[in-house]
C-alpha positions, 0 to 999 in steps of 0.5 A, a space after each residue: 282157769 282158761 285165763 291161767 292156761 292160755 296165759 301159761 301157754 303164751 308165756 312158754 311161747 314167749 320164752 322161746 322168743 326171749 320175752 315170756 312176759 309178753 307172751 303171758 299177756 297175750 295169752 291172757 288177752 286171748 282168754 278174755 276174748 274166747 272166754 269172757 267173764 260172767 258178770 252178775 245181772 244188773 238192775 235198771 230203773 228199780 225204785 226203792 219206795 213203791 208208796 204213793 205220795 201225790 195227793 194233798 189234803 186241803 186242796 181247793 176243788 175248782 168251779 169252772 165257768 165256761 172253759 179252763 185248764 185245771 190241775 187234778 188232785 190225787 184222791 185215791 191210789 194203789 201203791 206202785 205195781 212193779 214189773 220186771 223184764 229180763 234183757 240181754 245187752 251187747 254181745 252174741 251167744 253166751 256173751 253180753 250183759 244180763 239186765 233186769 229192767 223194771 217198769 211201774 204202773 198205778 191205779 189212781 183217781 184224780 179229782 178235777 172240779 165241781 160238776 156236772 161238766 159238759 166235756 173233757 177236752 184234753 188230759 195231760 200228764 205234765 207235757 205228755 198228751 194223754 187224751 185229746 178230743 180237740 185237734 184232728 187227728 187227736 189222741 183217743 181216750 185210753 181204754 184204762 182211763 175212765 172219766 166221771 162227769 160229776 152228775 148227780 146219778 153217777 155210780 162208784 168206780 168199779 176199779 176203786 171198788 175192786 180194791 176197797 170192796 163194794 159199799 166202801 167207795 163214794 160215788 163222788 156225785 157232783 164232782 168230775 174225776 178221772 180214774 186211771 186203771 193200771 196206768 203205765 208210768 214208764 213215760 214219766 220214769 216210773 213216777 206219777 206225773 202232774 195231771 192237768 185237765 181242760 174242761 168245758 162246763 155250762 152250768 144249769 143255773 144263772 152264774 150271775 145269780 150267785 150270792 157273795 156267800 156262795 162265791 166265797 165258799 170253798 171246798 176241801 178234802 178232810 183228813 179222812 180219805 175219800 170224804 169231801 166236805 163243804 167248808 162253808 164261807 170263807 
């Protein structure tokens, strides 16, 4: 309405100078500055699918001797949790564009290797260092990242139990794994990154006494989530 009114006023003034069309254009332009049009709220960074597909059945579980960096395999995860934040970009006062910005988090468990391990030295999410106990200054272990070193007396993760219920979660005894609780995925664009881990492992047994059969044995994930089964010699 304001655009038409100012356009008409501009046309009247322009007519007095012999150019009503130019006056109308100037009036419309002035209306756009004084009364900017309201636009709908934009959506930024929203995902269409919140399901997690980052695990792989049949993946090998490494056995580390000494020190090594290995890729972890997702053995449990929630769907992505969406969080919406409203922001205004550009303009002042009533102007500017309203934007809904979406961020995502997930709780998940990543299997690292057979345990027990002596220590976890570093954890990466692709090229981003999540934890560093090697360098000084290092990167402290986030409070929502929980390491299980693969001892024979470790207890089930309380994070997983809160979702699946007490009594429904394996303790993964003898396996080193890491649980990420409400893990912010913003640094990776809202997706789960590839997790790699540097491990120190000092076996309690003599590695040279291993039989050929045990050296050829491998472990795999069965199609039942959370179940680890020895597949026997290859």
